[in-house]
N, C-alpha and C positions, 0 to 999 in steps of 0.2 A: 517548466523547469529551465529550458534554455534561456527564456527571457530573464529569469531570476539570476542565472549565471552571468549573463551579459551585464545586467544592471550592477551586480556586485563588483565585477571587475572594472567597469568603467567609472563608477561613482566613487570608488575608494571606500565603500561601505565595509569592505572586508577587513579594514583596519580597526573598526569599532569593537569595543568590548562586547562579549556575547549578550549580556543583559540589555544593553542599550540598543544593540542591533535588533534584538527580538522585540523590544518595546516599540521601536520605530516601525518595524515591519507590521506589527499588530495594529498600530495606529493607522498605518496607510491602508491596510486591507479591511480591518474591522470597523474603523472609524472612531476608536477611543483608545486611550492609553490603558494598558493592563494593570491590574492590581497584583503585584508579586507577593506582597506581605500576607494578604488575606484573599486568595483567589476565589471567585464565586462562579464565574462562567466557565464552561467547558474549555474554551480556548485558553483561558488564563491558567487553568490547571495543566493543560498540555504544555504551555510555556515552562511551567515549573518543572515538568518532567524533562524537558529539553536540557535544562540547566543542571538537574540532579538525577541523572539516569541510574537505574538499577544496573549493577555490573553485568548481569546476565544478558542484557539487551543487545550488547554488541554482537555476540555470536549468533543470537537469534534473529538479528537484523540482516546479517551477512547472508545473502541469498544462496550461497553455496554451503556454508557450514550449517545453516538451519535444516538442511536436508536430513542430517543425522537425527536431529530432534524429532522431525516429522516421522521419519522411518520408525523410530522407537515408539512414538505415541499412537500412530494410526496405520502404519504399515507402508511398505514399498509401493503397492498398487496405487496409492493416492499421490505419488510424486510424478510430476510431468517427466517423461523420459529425458534423461540428460544425454545429449549427443556428443558433446566434447566440452572440456574445461581446460584448455591448454595453457601452459606457462607462457607460450608465445603463439600468437595467431599467424600461422604460416600458410603459404599457398597449398601445401600438402593437406593441412587441416581443412581448408576450404574445399578442396577437390573431393574429400571424403564425406562431406556433408550431403544430406539428401536434397532432392530438388526444391523442397520448401522447409523452412525452419525459422526459429526466432533467435536473434542475437541479443544478449543482455549483458549488463555489468552487475556485479554483486554488491557494490559499495554505496548505492544511493537510490534515488527515485527518478523515474523517467528514462532510464537507460534501456530502451526497448526498441528493437528494429525488426519488423516482420518482413521476412523474405518469402514472397509468394512463389517466385519462380527464379531459381538461382541462375538460369541461363540468361536472364535479363539484368543481372547484377554483376559487378566485377569484384574480384578479390581486393583490388587496390582501393576501391570505394569503401568497402566495408572495413578494411584495415585502417584506413584514415579515420573513419568514424570511431572505431574502437580506440585508437590512440588518443583521440580527443577526449573520449569518456575517461580513459585512464589517467589523464592529466588533471582531472577535476578532483579537488579535495571537497567532497560533498559536505563535510562538517563546516568548512569555511563558507559554503553557500547557504546552508540552512541553520547552522549553529545548534543542531541537534547533537549533543556531545557524545552520544553512544555510537555515532558513526566514526569517531576518532579511532584510529588503530586498525580499521578494517583494511586489509591489503587488497587493493583494486585488482579484479580479475575479469576477464571476458569469458563467457560461456555460451553454449548453444543448446537449445531445447527443441523438442518436437513441437511443431505447430499444431495446436489443438483446434480442431474444427468439429462442428456438429454434423449430423447426417445431411444437412442441406449445404454444407461447405462454408458455413459462417463461423467466425470466431465466437465462442460462447460468451454469454454475459459474465461480468465480473461481480461476484458477490462479496461486498466489503462488509463483514459482519462485526459490528462493534459489540464486543462481549463485555457486559458490565457485571456479570455474576448471576446470582440467584435472587429471585423474589418469591412472594407468597404464591404466585401462580405459575412458577417455573422459571426457566432461564430468562434473563433480562438481556435481550439482544435487539439492536436496531441495525437493519441491513440496508445498505445502499447498493442498488443494482445499477451498474453502468452497462447499457446495451449499445451495440453498434459502435464500439469504442474506436474503431479505425475508419468509421464513416461519419455519420451524423450522430455523435454521441448524445445519449440521453441518460439522465440519472433520476432514480426514484428511491424513496426510503420507506421501509416497512417495519412494523414492530414484530414481536415474536409470534403474534397471532395472525400475521399477514394482513394487517390493516395498513393501507397506504397513508402516510403522513402528508400534510400540506406543507412540506419542507423541500426547499431547494438548497443545494450547497455548492459553493464555489461558483464557477462560471457555467455549470451544466444547466441545460434546460430540462424541464420535466417532460415525461411522455404524455401523450394525449389521453391515454387511459392506463389503468392499472394492468399489470401482467398477471396471469393466473398463478396461484400458489404452486410451486414446484411439487411434483408428486413425491419426491424424496426429501421434502422439507424437514421432516423429523430427523432423517439421517444427517442432513447438512448441519442441523442444529447440534446434534450429538457430537459430530466430529469437531465443530467449532469449540464446543465446551471442553472436549478432551484436550485440544491443543492449547486452550487458554488456562486449563487447570493449574493452579499454583503460581500463575503469573500476574494475578490482579487484572485490571482492565487491559485489554489488548484488542486491536482490530485484526481479525482473521480473514484473509482473502482466499476465496475458494472459487472454483469453476465447476459447473455441473452440466457438461454436454451429454445429452441422451442418457440421463440418469446415472452417469458416472460422476465421481467427485474427485477433483484434483486440487492440491494445495497450490496457492499462489505465493503468499508471503505473510509474515507477522509484522504489524506496525504498532509501535508503542506511543508514537507522537504524531498522529495523523494531521496532515496539513501544517506541521510545525507550529501549531498554536495560532495560525493566521488564516484559518479557513472560514470564510463568511457563511453564515447560516441565515436563510431567509424564510420566514420572518425571524428576527433576531432573538425572540423569546426562547427559541429552541436552544440557543447557546447557553442560556441560564438554566433551562430545564435539564439539559444533559449534564450541566455542572452539578445540579442537585442530585441527579441519579448517580453520578460518579462519586460524589461525597458520601452518599448513603449506601454505596455498593456493598454487597455481601458475597464473598467469594467461596463459601462452602455451603453445601446443601443441607448440612445438619443444623 
């Protein structure tokens, strides 16, 4: 994300119209110009969503306001405990935070800083980082129009760790709706996100796909199916109900389940899928998606 911000600011690309900016970004990362008039591939359909967002997406993309939606749908216990969401990040706020926490911003992607030991970090360092985040207009960086109008804010959450002291894997669950055999979900699992990150993709029956996405390397072997996979699936479906396609991010440390975020335009329509045929296969699935079980 930081590289994208730098590139946008230095090259003058931020002055381009949204559609041209997205077309050039897609060409640079995917290797072909997108079809806007008759999108076929998944990334092309996501680009169309970037330009014509559902009005509901703004509040559901805002990482603070979405908490009300999650609370109503699946309950408070599935929300990561919120430590503070101040109007201004002050030294007093910093002093009241626990020894470890996560600092985030609500208005874009990639604004995450894990503080493992507060005694080894300074308030001024974190405040400088927060101020830099708040200065970024994420819509101008990504051209995902539903980010327009989100008021940038800094907030702090509990640092989630499993019983071994490791940040739990990130379950990025692409919810396409219902099929004849049940939910149509493809889940990307990012493990060791703050170390040597690996990513693998599984279907709803927990078969690992021969798919790599973005710059992530695949793991050497498949991970076991989570013991609470049925509950993870049910929660993802409840959060997606009525929204059409959406990526639901969840965490599942030690059989607990916590909400991460909702993403309506993953990768901003510029996420490479390797091999490339998965881009077209997911496009077909999205085109034929059925969002009610009846």
